[in-house]
TIDODREN-210436 format. One record per residue (C-alpha): residue in three letters; x negated, z negated, y negated. Coordinates in steps of 0.02 Angstrom, whole numbers, plus 50000, padded with zeros to 5 digits. Each point is the difference from the previous one (the first is absolute). Example, Ala and Ser with C-alpha at 12.3 -4.5 7.8 and 13.67 -1.06 7.14 Angstrom:
2
Ala493854961050225;Ser499315003349828;
***
This chain:
84
Met450744941856025;Glu498345008549992;Leu500025003949812;Ala500194983049955;Glu498614993650112;Arg498745013549944;Thr500264997349816;Pro499084986049914;Gly501034987649909;Ala501565005650091;Ser500854988150128;Leu501455002450135;Thr501164990349898;Glu499915012449849;Thr501445011249967;Pro499705016950042;Ile499815005649806;Arg498744987949977;Val498895004850154;Ala500195018849933;Ser499504994749835;Ala498314991150067;Ala499565014950116;Lys500245011249861;Ser498964989449879;His498664999050162;Gly499885017849993;Tyr501165006950132;Pro500885016749970;Ser501544997249912;Glu501065012250093;Arg499554993050172;Val500324983549945;Glu501585004249938;Arg500525009050154;Ile499644985450115;Thr500904988849865;Asp501535009349993;Ala500125001150180;Phe499844981450019;Arg501334997049871;His501155012350070;Val499934993450178;Arg499874981349967;Tyr501244997849858;Gly501135015750020;His500254995750187;Tyr499755018850035;Pro498985005650154;Leu498395008949986;Asp500145017950036;Thr498725010350077;Asp499455008349846;Thr499734985349908;Leu499174991450130;Ala498795014650014;Ala499704999849813;Val499614980949996;Ile498815001550138;Glu499085014849913;Ala499974990649848;Ala499344983950081;Thr498845009950097;Asp499215007449842;Leu499934982549923;Gly499134993050154;Ser498655015250000;Asp499214991049841;Asp499024983750082;Asp499764992249818;Gly501955001449951;Ala499745006849828;Ser499525016949996;Asp499915014449869;Gly501555006850085;Ala501074995949868;Ala499155012049889;Ala500185013450124;Thr501914996350034;Glu500354999549801;Gly499065017650001;Gly501235005750135;Asp499384999450187;Ala501275010650065;
***
């Protein structure tokens, strides 16, 4: 659960929603955080297999988050402005 480990104030015992909230409050882009959180919840609590398209999207989102060494970034502004 890398998102929890990389987010100050979050722990591995937190719920996915709380980890996502902490990540967003520390400047991680909302769209990427929600993509990771939704996939986790879908697989963990819905007991659905992780399909290859979702896995690829999660890897991309996690890679994008990992490209910022400080954790928080100004990527949230770019996401809200549309980084399509």
